[in-house]
Every structure is written in structure tokens, then in C-alpha cells.
MDTraj code that builds the backbone (N, CA, C; nanometers):
import mdtraj as md
import numpy as np

residues = "UNK UNK UNK UNK UNK UNK UNK UNK UNK UNK UNK UNK UNK UNK UNK UNK UNK UNK UNK UNK UNK UNK UNK UNK UNK UNK UNK UNK UNK UNK UNK UNK UNK UNK UNK UNK UNK UNK UNK UNK UNK UNK UNK UNK UNK UNK UNK UNK UNK UNK UNK UNK UNK UNK UNK UNK UNK UNK UNK UNK UNK UNK UNK UNK UNK UNK UNK UNK UNK UNK UNK UNK UNK UNK UNK UNK UNK UNK UNK UNK UNK UNK UNK UNK UNK UNK UNK UNK UNK UNK UNK UNK UNK UNK UNK UNK UNK UNK UNK UNK UNK UNK UNK UNK UNK UNK UNK UNK UNK UNK UNK UNK UNK UNK UNK UNK UNK UNK UNK UNK UNK UNK UNK UNK UNK UNK UNK UNK UNK UNK UNK UNK UNK UNK UNK UNK UNK UNK UNK UNK UNK UNK UNK UNK UNK UNK UNK UNK UNK UNK UNK UNK UNK UNK UNK UNK UNK UNK".split()
xyz = np.array([
    [0.0469, -0.1324, 0.0124],
    [0.0271, -0.0270, 0.0131],
    [0.0905, 0.1334, -0.0047],
    [0.0770, 0.2106, -0.0890],
    [0.1309, 0.3456, -0.1159],
    [0.0865, 0.4330, 0.0049],
    [0.1791, 0.5207, 0.0647],
    [0.1386, 0.5847, 0.1248],
    [0.1557, 0.7540, 0.1179],
    [0.0418, 0.8171, 0.1295],
    [0.0812, 0.9950, 0.1181],
    [0.1879, 1.0421, 0.2096],
    [0.2116, 1.1449, 0.1374],
    [0.3208, 1.2271, 0.2208],
    [0.2804, 1.2315, 0.3477],
    [0.1599, 1.2601, 0.4067],
    [0.1036, 1.3045, 0.5501],
    [0.0796, 1.1697, 0.5859],
    [0.0526, 1.0377, 0.5194],
    [0.0388, 0.9489, 0.6206],
    [0.1716, 0.8783, 0.6538],
    [0.2781, 0.9068, 0.5874],
    [0.4528, 0.8618, 0.5719],
    [0.4545, 0.9642, 0.7308],
    [0.4459, 1.0831, 0.7284],
    [0.4687, 1.1881, 0.7959],
    [0.4019, 1.1419, 0.9708],
    [0.2880, 1.0669, 0.9486],
    [0.2330, 1.0178, 1.0688],
    [0.2486, 0.9150, 1.1084],
    [0.3059, 0.8335, 1.0311],
    [0.3360, 0.6619, 1.0758],
    [0.4760, 0.7449, 1.1559],
    [0.5778, 0.8381, 1.0912],
    [0.6952, 0.8339, 1.1771],
    [0.6897, 0.9486, 1.2901],
    [0.5529, 1.0165, 1.3483],
    [0.5228, 1.0189, 1.4255],
    [0.5067, 0.9311, 1.5588],
    [0.4219, 0.8117, 1.5031],
    [0.4089, 0.6829, 1.5765],
    [0.5093, 0.6387, 1.6259],
    [0.5891, 0.6059, 1.5199],
    [0.7467, 0.5370, 1.5521],
    [0.8241, 0.6602, 1.6498],
    [0.8391, 0.7436, 1.6469],
    [0.8780, 0.8203, 1.7392],
    [0.8464, 0.8610, 1.8707],
    [0.7052, 0.8398, 1.8672],
    [0.5838, 0.8269, 2.0151],
    [0.6064, 0.7469, 2.0649],
    [0.6285, 0.6021, 2.0145],
    [0.5323, 0.4535, 2.0340],
    [0.6146, 0.4440, 2.2164],
    [0.5539, 0.3735, 2.2719],
    [0.4534, 0.3322, 2.2851],
    [0.3722, 0.4739, 2.3287],
    [0.2032, 0.5046, 2.2475],
    [0.1611, 0.6463, 2.2267],
    [0.0012, 0.6142, 2.2593],
    [-0.0976, 0.7337, 2.2910],
    [-0.2109, 0.7405, 2.2897],
    [-0.2387, 0.7871, 2.2040],
    [-0.3837, 0.7979, 2.1908],
    [-0.4792, 0.8800, 2.0782],
    [-0.4801, 1.0360, 2.1256],
    [-0.4754, 1.0371, 2.2553],
    [-0.4404, 1.2068, 2.2999],
    [-0.3078, 1.2928, 2.2330],
    [-0.2503, 1.1713, 2.2491],
    [-0.0884, 1.2285, 2.1838],
    [-0.0888, 1.2784, 2.0410],
    [-0.1507, 1.1587, 1.9858],
    [-0.1610, 1.1985, 1.8382],
    [-0.2611, 1.2696, 1.7814],
    [-0.3908, 1.3075, 1.8733],
    [-0.4188, 1.4127, 1.8464],
    [-0.4060, 1.5766, 1.8310],
    [-0.3296, 1.5713, 1.9591],
    [-0.2518, 1.7096, 1.9379],
    [-0.1522, 1.7239, 1.8481],
    [-0.0505, 1.6299, 1.8532],
    [0.0523, 1.6883, 1.7309],
    [-0.0160, 1.6716, 1.5972],
    [-0.1284, 1.6236, 1.5506],
    [-0.1944, 1.5876, 1.4441],
    [-0.2991, 1.7006, 1.4078],
    [-0.3252, 1.7741, 1.5492],
    [-0.4144, 1.9006, 1.5246],
    [-0.5597, 1.8379, 1.4893],
    [-0.5927, 1.7411, 1.5448],
    [-0.7052, 1.6553, 1.5511],
    [-0.7713, 1.7273, 1.6469],
    [-0.9315, 1.7184, 1.6376],
    [-1.0496, 1.7514, 1.6970],
    [-1.0766, 1.6418, 1.8552],
    [-1.0703, 1.4716, 1.7909],
    [-1.0819, 1.4239, 1.9101],
    [-0.9967, 1.2693, 1.8809],
    [-1.0297, 1.2224, 2.0155],
    [-0.9288, 1.0490, 2.0076],
    [-0.9871, 0.9664, 1.8978],
    [-1.1422, 0.9883, 1.8707],
    [-1.2035, 0.9376, 1.7763],
    [-1.1689, 0.9429, 1.6457],
    [-1.1072, 1.0330, 1.6215],
    [-1.1026, 1.1179, 1.4759],
    [-0.9493, 1.0397, 1.4522],
    [-0.8653, 1.0148, 1.5791],
    [-0.7496, 0.9860, 1.5289],
    [-0.7581, 0.8239, 1.5074],
    [-0.8245, 0.7507, 1.5946],
    [-0.8783, 0.6267, 1.5784],
    [-0.9087, 0.5873, 1.4447],
    [-0.9734, 0.6634, 1.4193],
    [-1.0447, 0.6458, 1.2430],
    [-0.9377, 0.6724, 1.1538],
    [-0.8206, 0.7737, 1.1668],
    [-0.7246, 0.7669, 1.0773],
    [-0.6487, 0.6491, 1.0739],
    [-0.6186, 0.6285, 1.1672],
    [-0.5463, 0.4806, 1.2280],
    [-0.6103, 0.3709, 1.1562],
    [-0.7287, 0.3453, 1.1609],
    [-0.7932, 0.2204, 1.0669],
    [-0.8084, 0.2871, 0.9443],
    [-0.8236, 0.3451, 0.9099],
    [-0.8359, 0.3854, 0.7647],
    [-0.7149, 0.4070, 0.6599],
    [-0.6067, 0.4959, 0.7375],
    [-0.5059, 0.4927, 0.6706],
    [-0.3756, 0.4027, 0.7140],
    [-0.3513, 0.3901, 0.8457],
    [-0.2241, 0.3036, 0.8588],
    [-0.2633, 0.1891, 0.9461],
    [-0.3415, 0.1222, 0.9163],
    [-0.4062, 0.0131, 0.9522],
    [-0.2788, -0.1170, 0.9844],
    [-0.2496, -0.1347, 0.8685],
    [-0.1084, -0.2466, 0.8845],
    [0.0018, -0.2165, 0.9201],
    [0.0256, -0.1245, 0.9862],
    [0.0898, -0.0244, 1.0565],
    [0.1562, 0.0176, 1.1694],
    [0.0327, -0.0363, 1.2639],
    [0.0381, -0.0136, 1.4336],
    [-0.0589, -0.1257, 1.4502],
    [-0.0160, -0.1428, 1.5693],
    [-0.1210, -0.2318, 1.6527],
    [-0.1631, -0.1893, 1.7966],
    [-0.1973, -0.2472, 1.9033],
    [-0.1926, -0.1933, 2.0338],
    [-0.1751, -0.2798, 2.1111],
    [-0.0746, -0.2127, 2.1918],
    [0.0157, -0.3568, 2.2864],
    [-0.1066, -0.3707, 2.4330],
    [-0.0470, -0.4081, 2.5229],
    [-0.1599, -0.4788, 2.6227],
    [-0.2209, -0.3825, 2.7104],
    [-0.1600, -0.2384, 2.6954],
    [-0.2109, -0.1433, 2.8051],
    [-0.2953, -0.0502, 2.6940],
    [-0.3014, -0.1175, 2.5767],
    [-0.3954, -0.0127, 2.4604],
    [-0.3156, 0.1091, 2.4102],
    [-0.2009, 0.1334, 2.4103],
    [-0.1045, 0.2114, 2.3704],
    [-0.0621, 0.1967, 2.2433],
    [-0.0898, 0.2538, 2.1568],
    [-0.0445, 0.2444, 1.9905],
    [0.1193, 0.2340, 1.9886],
    [0.1700, 0.1816, 1.8819],
    [0.3057, 0.1054, 1.8549],
    [0.3216, 0.0562, 1.7175],
    [0.4131, 0.0744, 1.6689],
    [0.4285, 0.0742, 1.5506],
    [0.4867, -0.0448, 1.5090],
    [0.4346, -0.1300, 1.4032],
    [0.4833, -0.2160, 1.3730],
    [0.6347, -0.2607, 1.2900],
    [0.6989, -0.3482, 1.3092],
    [0.8194, -0.3779, 1.1969],
    [0.8305, -0.2950, 1.0567],
    [0.6747, -0.3091, 0.9833],
    [0.6906, -0.3165, 0.8677],
    [0.6813, -0.1857, 0.8847],
    [0.6427, -0.0625, 0.9608],
    [0.6216, 0.0787, 0.9670],
    [0.7366, 0.1002, 0.9644],
    [0.8462, 0.0629, 1.0401],
    [0.9760, 0.0768, 1.0651],
    [1.0670, 0.0681, 0.9497],
    [0.9969, -0.0421, 0.8806],
    [1.0922, -0.0539, 0.7397],
    [0.9972, 0.0446, 0.6245],
    [0.8869, 0.0603, 0.6183],
    [0.8715, 0.1495, 0.5352],
    [0.9206, 0.3070, 0.5215],
    [0.9508, 0.3358, 0.6570],
    [1.0060, 0.4664, 0.7151],
    [1.1662, 0.4520, 0.6568],
    [1.2405, 0.3808, 0.6167],
    [1.3422, 0.3479, 0.5623],
    [1.4476, 0.2576, 0.7158],
    [1.3976, 0.2388, 0.7995],
    [1.4802, 0.1882, 0.8941],
    [1.5027, -0.0003, 0.9319],
    [1.5497, -0.0215, 0.9890],
    [1.5877, -0.1719, 1.0067],
    [1.4776, -0.2203, 1.0885],
    [1.3895, -0.2781, 1.0710],
    [1.3089, -0.3572, 1.1730],
    [1.3169, -0.4233, 1.2630],
    [1.4338, -0.4811, 1.2459],
    [1.4911, -0.5792, 1.3934],
    [1.5839, -0.5129, 1.4920],
    [1.6074, -0.3744, 1.4625],
    [1.7734, -0.3271, 1.5235],
    [1.6778, -0.2649, 1.6522],
    [1.7100, -0.3234, 1.7548],
    [1.6639, -0.2958, 1.8721],
    [1.5057, -0.2773, 1.9039],
    [1.4182, -0.3532, 1.8642],
    [1.2840, -0.3536, 1.8702],
    [1.2738, -0.3957, 1.9889],
    [1.1742, -0.2949, 2.0655],
    [1.1598, -0.3054, 2.1900],
    [1.0383, -0.3561, 2.2175],
    [0.9723, -0.4776, 2.2988],
    [0.8213, -0.5130, 2.2985],
    [0.7865, -0.5328, 2.4374],
    [0.6899, -0.5094, 2.4659],
    [0.6466, -0.5350, 2.5987],
    [0.5491, -0.6502, 2.6143],
    [0.5836, -0.7529, 2.6970],
    [0.5203, -0.8878, 2.6493],
    [0.4864, -0.9447, 2.8046],
    [0.3831, -1.0561, 2.7943],
    [0.3491, -1.0879, 2.9002],
    [0.4552, -1.1857, 2.9608],
    [0.4047, -1.2763, 3.0649],
    [0.5030, -1.3895, 3.1143],
    [0.5270, -1.4782, 3.0029],
    [0.4050, -1.5157, 2.9504],
    [0.3823, -1.6300, 2.8886],
    [0.4291, -1.6051, 2.7639],
    [0.3934, -1.5011, 2.6773],
    [0.4413, -1.4771, 2.5614],
    [0.6237, -1.4647, 2.5520],
    [0.6685, -1.4393, 2.6866],
    [0.8185, -1.4338, 2.7282],
    [0.8699, -1.5783, 2.7030],
    [0.7909, -1.6709, 2.7414],
    [0.8227, -1.7988, 2.7594],
    [0.8233, -1.8553, 2.6141],
    [0.7007, -1.8084, 2.5281],
    [0.6748, -1.8433, 2.3650],
    [0.8014, -1.8001, 2.2894],
    [0.8452, -1.6758, 2.3233],
    [0.9811, -1.6337, 2.2628],
    [1.1112, -1.7031, 2.2581],
    [1.1118, -1.7544, 2.4011],
    [1.1958, -1.8500, 2.4359],
    [1.2384, -1.9906, 2.4114],
    [1.1104, -2.0371, 2.3488],
    [1.1087, -2.1671, 2.3256],
    [1.0550, -2.1905, 2.1593],
    [1.0300, -2.0932, 2.1206],
    [0.9776, -2.0797, 1.9738],
    [1.0699, -2.1162, 1.8699],
    [1.0575, -2.1838, 1.7584],
    [1.1769, -2.2078, 1.6250],
    [1.2208, -2.0387, 1.6075],
    [1.3287, -2.0690, 1.5602],
    [1.4086, -1.9252, 1.5173],
    [1.3858, -1.8831, 1.3803],
    [1.3878, -1.7827, 1.3454],
    [1.3837, -1.7802, 1.2095],
    [1.4233, -1.8598, 1.0847],
    [1.5328, -1.9243, 1.1133],
    [1.5746, -2.0268, 1.0125],
    [1.5440, -2.1324, 1.0337],
    [1.4765, -2.1718, 1.1120],
    [1.4260, -2.3382, 1.1314],
    [1.2851, -2.3631, 1.1063],
    [1.2464, -2.4757, 1.1292],
    [1.0746, -2.5056, 1.0988],
    [0.9996, -2.4685, 1.1795],
    [0.8973, -2.4034, 1.1437],
    [0.8135, -2.3687, 1.2054],
    [0.7355, -2.4566, 1.2809],
    [0.6657, -2.4162, 1.3930],
    [0.6147, -2.4670, 1.4940],
    [0.4397, -2.4653, 1.4976],
    [0.3574, -2.5785, 1.4972],
    [0.2061, -2.5854, 1.5462],
    [0.2199, -2.5180, 1.6799],
    [0.0383, -2.4943, 1.6936],
    [0.0562, -2.4617, 1.8334],
    [0.0622, -2.5304, 1.9382],
    [-0.0071, -2.6253, 1.9046],
    [0.0451, -2.7869, 1.9935],
    [0.2125, -2.7986, 2.0210],
    [0.2826, -2.8091, 1.9142],
    [0.4154, -2.8294, 1.9708],
    [0.4733, -2.6935, 2.0468],
    [0.4279, -2.5975, 2.0359],
    [0.4758, -2.4925, 2.1120],
    [0.4331, -2.5118, 2.2607],
    [0.2990, -2.5458, 2.2699],
    [0.2867, -2.5984, 2.3824],
    [0.3576, -2.6850, 2.4563],
    [0.4113, -2.8106, 2.3766],
    [0.4804, -2.9133, 2.4314],
    [0.6226, -2.8598, 2.4632],
    [0.6405, -2.7754, 2.4127],
    [0.8068, -2.7534, 2.3966],
    [0.7993, -2.6238, 2.5665],
    [0.6477, -2.5776, 2.5823],
    [0.6666, -2.4722, 2.6887],
    [0.6242, -2.5750, 2.8319],
    [0.5577, -2.6596, 2.7897],
    [0.5360, -2.7641, 2.9320],
    [0.6818, -2.8107, 2.9412],
    [0.7945, -2.8608, 2.8482],
    [0.9072, -2.9189, 2.8871],
    [0.9745, -2.8068, 2.9958],
    [0.9658, -2.6989, 2.9338],
    [1.0545, -2.5898, 3.0074],
    [0.9728, -2.5324, 3.1750],
    [0.8675, -2.6198, 3.1840],
    [0.8317, -2.5711, 3.3301],
    [0.7144, -2.4957, 3.3369],
    [0.6477, -2.4752, 3.2095],
    [0.5327, -2.3826, 3.1975],
    [0.3903, -2.4934, 3.1829],
    [0.2941, -2.4233, 3.2543],
    [0.1530, -2.5099, 3.2114],
    [0.0290, -2.4379, 3.1729],
    [0.0700, -2.3703, 3.0534],
    [-0.0275, -2.2944, 2.9972],
    [-0.1726, -2.3894, 2.9585],
    [-0.2784, -2.2870, 2.9223],
    [-0.3683, -2.3995, 2.8277],
    [-0.3751, -2.3475, 2.6878],
    [-0.3949, -2.4449, 2.5961],
    [-0.3344, -2.4365, 2.4464],
    [-0.4316, -2.2911, 2.3734],
    [-0.5227, -2.2684, 2.4499],
    [-0.5984, -2.1245, 2.3781],
    [-0.5057, -2.0287, 2.4236],
    [-0.4680, -2.0544, 2.5359],
    [-0.3585, -1.8875, 2.5692],
    [-0.2523, -1.8987, 2.4771],
    [-0.1778, -2.0482, 2.4402],
    [-0.0646, -2.0153, 2.3657],
    [-0.0903, -1.9843, 2.2334],
    [-0.2197, -1.9910, 2.1702],
    [-0.2490, -1.9316, 2.0708],
    [-0.3319, -1.8032, 2.0883],
    [-0.3218, -1.7602, 2.1382],
    [-0.3490, -1.6080, 2.2225],
    [-0.2333, -1.5446, 2.2069],
    [-0.1156, -1.5971, 2.2779],
    [-0.0030, -1.5249, 2.2793],
    [0.0675, -1.5392, 2.1442],
    [0.0577, -1.6578, 2.0615],
    [0.1570, -1.6456, 1.9172],
    [0.0499, -1.5276, 1.8493],
    [-0.0557, -1.5599, 1.8621],
    [-0.1043, -1.4382, 1.7741],
    [-0.0738, -1.2770, 1.8019],
    [-0.0632, -1.2416, 1.9523],
    [-0.0447, -1.1109, 1.9813],
    [0.1170, -1.0979, 1.9449],
    [0.1840, -1.2162, 1.9360],
    [0.3476, -1.1603, 1.9336],
    [0.3468, -1.1852, 1.7515],
    [0.2517, -1.2319, 1.7085],
    [0.2456, -1.2000, 1.5455],
    [0.2070, -1.0495, 1.5185],
    [0.1333, -1.0117, 1.5850],
    [0.0692, -0.8621, 1.5605],
    [0.1852, -0.7819, 1.5937],
    [0.2730, -0.7930, 1.6963],
    [0.3724, -0.6851, 1.7009],
    [0.4849, -0.6899, 1.5999],
    [0.4883, -0.8104, 1.5119],
    [0.5906, -0.8318, 1.4308],
    [0.7557, -0.9188, 1.5068],
    [0.7054, -1.0081, 1.5716],
    [0.8242, -1.0653, 1.6452],
    [0.7988, -1.2027, 1.5789],
    [0.7059, -1.2656, 1.5740],
    [0.6278, -1.4005, 1.5622],
    [0.5940, -1.4068, 1.3854],
    [0.6033, -1.4772, 1.2956],
    [0.5255, -1.5007, 1.1584],
    [0.4948, -1.6146, 1.1759],
    [0.3580, -1.6159, 1.0887],
    [0.2784, -1.7194, 1.0725],
    [0.3096, -1.7721, 0.9585],
    [0.3235, -1.8900, 0.9259],
    [0.3548, -1.9818, 0.7939],
    [0.2380, -2.0884, 0.8155],
    [0.1607, -2.0519, 0.6835],
    [0.0331, -2.1239, 0.6861],
    [0.0758, -2.2901, 0.6370],
    [0.0179, -2.3894, 0.6822],
    [0.0359, -2.5267, 0.6316],
    [-0.0992, -2.5872, 0.6353],
    [-0.1288, -2.7081, 0.6586],
    [-0.1972, -2.7616, 0.7067],
    [-0.2917, -2.6717, 0.7891],
    [-0.1940, -2.6561, 0.9175],
    [-0.2411, -2.5814, 1.0044],
    [-0.1608, -2.4693, 1.0361],
    [-0.1950, -2.3606, 1.0818],
    [-0.0792, -2.2154, 1.1433],
    [0.0163, -2.3027, 1.2004],
    [0.1288, -2.2703, 1.1388],
    [0.2459, -2.2662, 1.1963],
    [0.2729, -2.1660, 1.2773],
    [0.4191, -2.1348, 1.3170],
    [0.4682, -2.0237, 1.3818],
    [0.6241, -2.0394, 1.4124],
    [0.6876, -1.9154, 1.3868],
    [0.8430, -1.9188, 1.4007],
    [0.8557, -1.7663, 1.4657],
    [0.9915, -1.7770, 1.5018],
    [1.0312, -1.5934, 1.5233],
    [1.0454, -1.5525, 1.4258],
    [1.0352, -1.4129, 1.4096],
    [1.0332, -1.3522, 1.2481],
    [1.1453, -1.2620, 1.2534],
    [1.2362, -1.2781, 1.3709],
    [1.3666, -1.1991, 1.4043],
    [1.4572, -1.2705, 1.5272],
    [1.5982, -1.2589, 1.4805],
    [1.6566, -1.3590, 1.5832],
    [1.6374, -1.2682, 1.7085],
    [1.6132, -1.3912, 1.8489],
    [1.5747, -1.3201, 1.9650],
    [1.6763, -1.2484, 2.0070],
    [1.8443, -1.2181, 1.9737],
    [1.8845, -1.1267, 2.0727],
    [1.8844, -0.9664, 1.9984],
    [1.7873, -0.9791, 1.8875],
    [1.7755, -0.8643, 1.8428],
    [1.6287, -0.7778, 1.9034],
    [1.5546, -0.8724, 1.9918],
    [1.4548, -0.8433, 2.0643],
    [1.4774, -0.7680, 2.1951],
    [1.4512, -0.6498, 2.2363],
    [1.4422, -0.5727, 2.3848],
    [1.2977, -0.6545, 2.4273],
    [1.3254, -0.7027, 2.5347],
    [1.2051, -0.7411, 2.5681],
    [1.1649, -0.6996, 2.7243],
    [1.0983, -0.6335, 2.7249],
    [0.9965, -0.5990, 2.8940],
    [0.9152, -0.6570, 2.8810],
    [0.8701, -0.7583, 3.0430],
    [0.7944, -0.8168, 3.0540],
    [0.7172, -0.7531, 3.1942],
    [0.5674, -0.7817, 3.1417],
    [0.4599, -0.6894, 3.2139],
    [0.4683, -0.7723, 3.3149],
    [0.4163, -0.7452, 3.4773],
    [0.3516, -0.7832, 3.5839],
    [0.2641, -0.8678, 3.6025],
    [0.2212, -0.9714, 3.6190],
    [0.0797, -1.0196, 3.6027],
    [0.0053, -0.9733, 3.7125],
])
top = md.Topology()
chain = top.add_chain()
for i, resn in enumerate(residues, 1):
    res = top.add_residue(resn, chain, resSeq=i)
    for name in ("N", "CA", "C"):
        top.add_atom(name, md.element.get_by_symbol(name[0]), res)
traj = md.Trajectory(xyz[None], top)
């Protein structure tokens, strides 16, 4: 999707301010309401942002790449304890991708005992953040999109 100059400028604001709130972008963009910001994000930048666990606006790795940066350099994400465990045990970018059940088994071998739906949710959330990629086979499989050592992880307190 080709971005207008205004959209690129606003995307750069998101990258600079992340994690940020609608109100911050409203002030920067001179909009009348947070709803107007949300509508703009959904209409113009939907594939370039996500909301973290605190509903703050963050840029995807693709957003950084569109702006000419390296999406994997020092990418910082905030994750739950389970998401951290998934990052630690999930196949790397050059390895064979894993099914949700395979990740579940690896997590249990590492001493965690999540439910399968929680693992599925963690994988999808990490995929939204650009940390995990989904590989479509008969069933979706997953692997890290970037090397572990290129991710700066801050874990949320439960």
C-alpha cells in the first residue's frame, strides 16, 4: 500500500512516540478528538500499527521498514510472562515453524503449564507485534520473525 506524504509523516510520529495514546497523536496532528485519530489509524495506517496490552499505539516492524529503518534493530516489545516463554522456546527464523500444540509441548517441557488457547493467543499477539511470523500449512505454524538477540523484551507484571 502506497502511503501519502501525510500518512508517512504521521507514521513517523507513531514510530517516534511509541508507545503512545490517541490524545498525544490528536495534539500532534491537530485533530478534534481521539475518535478522529482512531478513525485515521484504521483507515490509513491499519497495517502499520497495533495496540499493546495497555492499549497504547505502537508501530509494527513494517512501519519502521517503510520509513527506511531496520525493523529488527533494537525492537522493544512489552510482553506477558507467557509471551516471554513463547519467545524463549519458539523456533528461530531459519528453523522449521511449529504448530500451537508443538509450542505448548515445548512450554510444558520448559516448566510452564498454559492452556492451548492461551498459547494460541500469545502467538497471535506476538505475530501482531511483528515478533512472530505465521506460516500457513495445513494448520498455521509459527516461528520467530527476528533473531532472539535482536529483541529487547520488557515483561509485564501479572
